[in-house]
N, C-alpha and C positions, 0 to 999 in steps of 0.2 A: 503494501500500500505505500503510496507517494503523496505528499503534501499536494493537495488541490483536488485529489480524486473524489468526485461527486458520489457520496453514498445515500442509501434510503434505510431508513431504520426499520428493522423488520417487527421487533417487538417493542412492548413497553407503552406508557403514555403518549410517547411521540411517534409511534409505528405510522409508516407511511409519509412521515417527513423527510425532507431531504437534508443532507448537513455535509459540510467540508471540514468541521473543526476536528481536528484528532488529538488536541491537546490532552484530552483524558483518557488516553488509552496508552498503553505501555505494551509493545510488542515484544514477546518473548522467542527463544531459539528452539521451545519445545514445540512439539506437534504429536498428536493422536492420528491413528489410521482409521478415518471415516470419509465418506462419500458424500458429494451435495446432496442436501435434502435429507439426511440421516434424520431418524426419530431421536425423541428424548432418550427412549430405551437402548438405542443403538449407540448413542453418545456415552450413555452410562456404562455399557459395556465394554466399550474401547477403552474408557479410563480405567476400570476394574483391570483390563488385560494389560494396560501399560503401567498399572501399579500406582495411578494418580489418582484415584478417587478420593482418597482422603485428602490428599494435598490441595484439592480442590475448594474444600471448605476452610484451608489455612488462611488468615490474613496475612498479607505480605506488604511490607513497608513499599511505598511505590518510590522509584528511582526519578527524582526532578532534576530536568536540565534547565 
């Protein structure tokens, strides 16, 4: 994702709205094996398989630049 990429919010109270501000996101190097359109259950299973399910509930201090 690069600065200026127009995005559409899929979920939440702002679903359907477009945005370009990625100031509140921090991209990590970690990735799980899922496909586009994966269900919540498929995401949960992929997190379990990668040993990252519990890690997703941990709060991480953000790195501000």
